[in-house]
C-alpha positions as CSV (number, residue, x, y, z in Angstrom):
1,M,-8.6,-4.7,-18.9
2,E,-6.6,-7.4,-20.7
3,P,-6.5,-10.9,-19.4
4,T,-4.9,-11.7,-16.0
5,V,-1.4,-13.4,-15.9
6,S,-0.5,-15.6,-12.9
7,A,3.1,-16.4,-12.2
8,D,4.7,-17.7,-9.0
9,G,1.5,-17.0,-7.1
10,L,1.3,-13.4,-8.3
11,D,-1.9,-12.1,-9.9
12,I,-0.5,-9.7,-12.6
13,R,-3.1,-7.8,-14.5
14,R,-2.5,-5.9,-17.7
15,F,-3.9,-2.5,-18.5
16,G,-3.8,0.0,-21.3
17,H,-4.5,3.7,-22.1
18,D,-8.3,3.3,-21.7
19,D,-7.8,1.9,-18.1
20,L,-5.9,4.8,-16.9
21,P,-8.7,6.6,-15.0
22,R,-9.4,3.4,-13.1
23,I,-5.8,2.6,-12.2
24,R,-4.2,6.1,-11.9
25,Q,-4.6,6.5,-8.2
26,T,-3.3,3.0,-7.5
27,I,-0.1,3.8,-9.5
28,I,0.3,7.1,-7.7
29,D,-0.2,5.5,-4.3
30,L,2.2,2.7,-4.9
31,H,4.8,5.1,-6.2
32,A,4.4,7.2,-3.0
33,A,4.8,4.2,-0.8
34,A,7.8,2.9,-2.7
35,A,9.5,6.3,-2.6
36,G,9.2,6.5,1.2
37,P,10.6,9.7,2.7
38,D,12.0,10.7,-0.7
39,R,8.5,11.3,-2.0
40,D,8.7,14.9,-0.8
41,D,11.6,15.6,-3.2
42,D,10.4,18.2,-5.7
43,F,11.1,16.2,-8.7
44,K,9.2,13.1,-7.3
45,K,6.2,15.4,-6.6
46,K,5.8,15.6,-10.3
47,F,5.1,11.9,-10.6
48,P,1.3,12.3,-11.3
49,W,2.2,14.4,-14.3
50,F,4.4,11.6,-15.7
51,V,1.5,9.0,-15.1
52,D,-0.8,11.3,-17.2
53,H,2.0,11.9,-19.8
54,W,2.7,8.2,-20.3
55,G,-0.9,7.1,-19.8
56,G,-2.0,9.5,-22.5
57,N,-0.1,7.5,-25.1
58,P,-2.6,5.3,-26.9
59,A,0.0,2.4,-26.8
60,F,0.5,2.8,-23.0
61,A,1.1,-0.5,-21.3
62,C,0.9,-1.2,-17.6
63,V,1.0,-4.2,-15.4
64,I,0.0,-4.3,-11.7
65,A,0.6,-7.2,-9.3
66,Y,-2.0,-8.0,-6.7
67,E,-2.4,-10.3,-3.7
68,G,-6.1,-10.5,-3.5
69,D,-7.4,-6.9,-3.7
70,E,-4.1,-5.3,-2.5
71,A,-1.8,-3.8,-5.2
72,M,1.8,-4.9,-4.6
73,G,3.6,-3.0,-7.5
74,F,3.4,-1.9,-11.0
75,A,5.5,-1.4,-14.2
76,Y,4.6,0.8,-17.2
77,G,5.9,2.3,-20.4
78,A,5.1,2.8,-24.1
79,P,6.7,2.3,-27.5
80,A,9.2,5.0,-28.4
81,V,8.4,7.3,-31.3
82,E,10.3,5.8,-34.2
83,G,13.2,8.1,-35.3
84,R,13.3,9.8,-32.0
85,E,15.2,7.1,-30.0
86,W,17.1,9.5,-27.7
87,W,19.2,6.7,-26.4
88,R,21.1,6.5,-29.8
89,E,23.3,9.5,-28.8
90,H,25.0,7.3,-26.2
91,L,26.3,4.7,-28.7
92,D,29.0,4.9,-31.2
93,E,27.1,2.3,-33.3
94,A,23.4,1.8,-32.9
95,P,22.0,-1.7,-33.1
96,K,20.6,-2.7,-36.5
97,K,17.3,-3.5,-34.8
98,A,16.2,-0.3,-33.1
99,V,12.4,-0.3,-32.6
100,T,12.2,0.6,-28.9
101,F,9.9,0.2,-25.9
102,S,10.4,3.0,-23.3
103,Y,10.2,1.3,-19.9
104,S,9.2,4.3,-17.8
105,E,8.5,3.2,-14.3
106,L,8.7,0.3,-11.9
107,A,7.7,0.5,-8.2
108,V,7.1,-2.2,-5.6
109,H,5.5,-1.5,-2.2
110,P,8.2,-1.9,0.5
111,K,6.3,-4.8,2.2
112,W,6.6,-6.8,-1.0
113,R,10.3,-6.1,-1.9
114,K,12.9,-8.8,-2.2
115,Q,10.3,-11.4,-3.2
116,G,10.7,-11.4,-7.0
117,V,7.8,-9.0,-7.6
118,A,9.9,-6.5,-9.6
119,D,11.3,-9.2,-11.8
120,Q,7.9,-10.7,-12.4
121,L,6.4,-7.2,-13.1
122,S,9.2,-6.4,-15.5
123,R,9.0,-9.7,-17.4
124,A,5.2,-9.4,-17.7
125,L,5.4,-5.9,-19.1
126,L,8.2,-6.8,-21.6
127,E,7.2,-10.3,-22.6
128,E,5.8,-10.6,-26.1
129,R,6.5,-6.9,-26.9
130,P,7.0,-6.4,-30.6
131,E,9.8,-4.0,-30.2
132,D,13.4,-5.0,-30.5
133,L,14.8,-3.1,-27.5
134,A,13.8,-1.7,-24.3
135,V,15.3,1.4,-22.7
136,L,15.0,2.9,-19.2
137,L,16.6,5.3,-16.9
138,V,17.9,4.5,-13.4
139,D,19.1,7.1,-10.9
140,V,22.9,6.8,-10.7
141,E,22.6,7.1,-6.8
142,H,20.9,3.6,-6.8
143,P,23.5,1.2,-8.0
144,R,21.7,-1.8,-6.6
145,V,18.6,-1.0,-8.7
146,Q,21.0,-0.7,-11.8
147,A,22.6,-4.0,-10.9
148,L,19.0,-5.6,-10.8
149,Y,18.4,-4.4,-14.4
150,E,21.8,-5.6,-15.4
151,D,20.8,-9.0,-14.1
152,W,17.8,-8.9,-16.5
153,G,20.0,-8.1,-19.5
154,F,20.1,-4.3,-19.6
155,R,23.4,-2.6,-20.0
156,K,24.3,1.0,-19.2
157,V,25.1,2.9,-22.3
158,G,25.4,6.4,-20.9
159,E,24.1,9.0,-18.5
160,R,21.4,11.6,-18.9
161,R,19.6,14.3,-17.0
162,P,16.3,14.6,-19.0
163,F,15.1,17.6,-17.0
164,A,16.9,20.4,-15.3
165,D,15.5,19.4,-11.9
166,S,15.8,15.7,-12.3
167,P,18.5,13.4,-10.9
168,L,21.3,12.2,-13.2
169,Y,20.2,8.8,-14.6
170,A,22.0,5.8,-16.1
171,V,20.6,5.1,-19.6
172,M,20.1,1.4,-19.8
173,L,19.3,-0.6,-23.0
174,A,18.3,-4.3,-23.5
175,E,17.4,-6.5,-26.3
176,L,14.0,-8.1,-26.2
177,P,13.1,-10.6,-25.1
178,L,14.9,-10.3,-21.8
179,V,17.3,-13.1,-20.8
């Protein structure tokens, strides 16, 4: 475990690839709570596979916010494979700086929403990243979530359905550091 970061009263802890066995169930439980009744959606049932996929990357980065011993939310991702930045297909002209961090997942327990936890988690995950850009996907049926990311400096550059059974997502890209 890396050092703890405290901001606005939040205890945000950093984790990496080697920590996954210890934090995996916390991430899965928070995701299920955040998904609410939608957690029974067939695609969302695959979430543990995504945790293992991303967590299997040696450069996996995760932050979890706590109040005392209670986990409030998490954010995670990993650097994109250079030369395989799939988001480029959505731009006529790709940015000159293109080393990318793939921001895979953000979830906040419902009891902690609308208190700035998502913002603090995102900033903690992306601060001091060596990459030039961050990319993420947002379900197009969640325009308020997309607007939240836009407030942080992301912009929609296209739409993508990464899996045949996945929702349609807005592809969002931001320069790092976030504004």
